[in-house]
C-alpha positions, 0 to 999 in steps of 0.5 A: 886495515881494520884490526881486531881488537885485543881483549887481553887488558881492560876495555872498560872505556871502550864504549861508544856513545852515539846520537842519531846512529843507525842500526842496520839488520842484514837485508830481508830475504837474503840468504844466511851468509858466513859474512852479512853486510849489517852493523851501526852507522853513525849519524855520517853514515861511516862504519862504526869499528866496535859494531864489528863481530869478530872471530879470530881476524875475520869479520862477522859482519861488513859495513852496510849500504846506506840505508834509503830514507823511506825505509828507516825506522825511528827508535826513541830513547838510549840503547846498547848496541849487541851484535848480530843475534844468532839462531845457533845455540852455540854461537849465541852463547859466544858471539851474541852475548860478546857485549852484555859485559857492559850492560853493567857500565850502563845502569840507568843508562839505557832503556834497553839492547837492541841486536840485529838478527844473524840473517832474516830468518823469524828474527822474533821468534829468535829473540822469544827463545833466548830472551828467557837466558838472556835474563838468567845471565843477569840482562834486566832490561827490555831486549829487541831485536831490529828486523828493519834500518832503525836511527836510534836517539842515543845508541851505546856501542861497547866493543866486544869482549868475548868471541870464538877461538883466540877470543875465547878467554874473553875481556876481564871485564867480560869475565867479571860480569860472568862471575857476577851475573851468570846463571846467579838466579838458578837454584841447583838442581839435578843428578851429581854425575852427568854425561851430556849427550847427542845422541838423541839430537836430530840425524843430521847432527854430527857426534861420537861414533859408538855414542849410545855404547859410551852412555852405557859404560858411563851409566855404569859408572854413575853417570846420568846421561842428559839430553840438554835440547829436552830441557829449557835453560833453566833447567840445563843451568841447574843441571850443570850447577849441580853436578859435581862430574860432567864428561861432554863431547866438545859442543855448545853445551860446555859454552853454557857450563862454562857460564855457569859453573864454579871451580868446585866442579869437574870437566871432562871435554871429549873431542869429536872432531879434529881442530883442536876444539876440546882444548877451547872449551878448556880455555874458557872454562880455566878463565871463566871459572878456574876449572881445570878439564880433562881433554880427551882428543883420541880420534882414531878416524873421522866418518863422513857422508859419502857425498862430502870431502871433509869433515864437517859439523854432520861427520862422526868421529871414532875415538880409541875408547881405551885412551877414553877410559885412560883418560876419565881414570886419570881425571878421577872421573870414573872407577872401573878397573877394566879398560874399555875396549876399542870396536872390533871390525863386526862392531865397526861395521854394525853402527856404520850400517846404523849411521846410514840408516839414521842419516839416509846416506851412506858413511866413508872414512875421511883420508886426509889429501 
């Protein structure tokens, strides 16, 4: 049985060098499955364990079947395998960059880095979207998203050095790579105090109930509301580097902040969903940048679409605003002396009506079985 790798000690020697290996993407036309059959087969057709991307003890990819000979392309030169290229921003920031630590160890040995699509939906568009960010993280070799099974002349396959959940602190080599390279070519530019908001995201994205009210309260405290999706990657990095105080609901932007911030910055993470995700972000920020994050888990209710049966990425968390105030005040993020009020029944009813109108579906309180 294959076991997930440990990231607690050095992985510097966990780079395989293969001749004539096959890089196999997921099949074209297949669905976006949570687990895909893709990765690297050696010249004898055996699945290369280092090409597995793990999420805790679960594989993101399984051994692919051997492609038909007529379907195999060839790529001459020396390349490094980086794993699946996610189109989702958060998964990209954790799972698609998890092998890039090895680029520094392979300087002058590789002609480029290759990924496979997480699934075959506009793979070149996804590559073009993320290529600038990959470069801002210090990767200065060509990047390729491989759509067809490809036999590579020389292929380096490093072990994953970072990942979701219990892999969130990363391996020593990954953390060192981030310290040296993460956003170092981008100059800080932006407001000193920012609140990273979800309120301008498309309707089918979950958030915190009453986020507009939270924005107004924080603006009174001198915070600028920052909508990262309205800025390019360089502007996002510049804003995170410039801020002395960052408050954010748990979400993908904090993964980017953890890659580019430093120990002199203050960060607070407000949970919008169950699962201790605020704690995972805190662990990443501590491990990567030695930032002691103020975590705020003040959920009192999850509101889910009437058609759903459990909280998900489209649900809305209702938090105790008084508890949020307490944590932010104790953490040195705000100065106001009037504790924030929780929602009245009328406030809640009005927000739920607005939510139903914007989402085009009613919401109900989640009752745990």
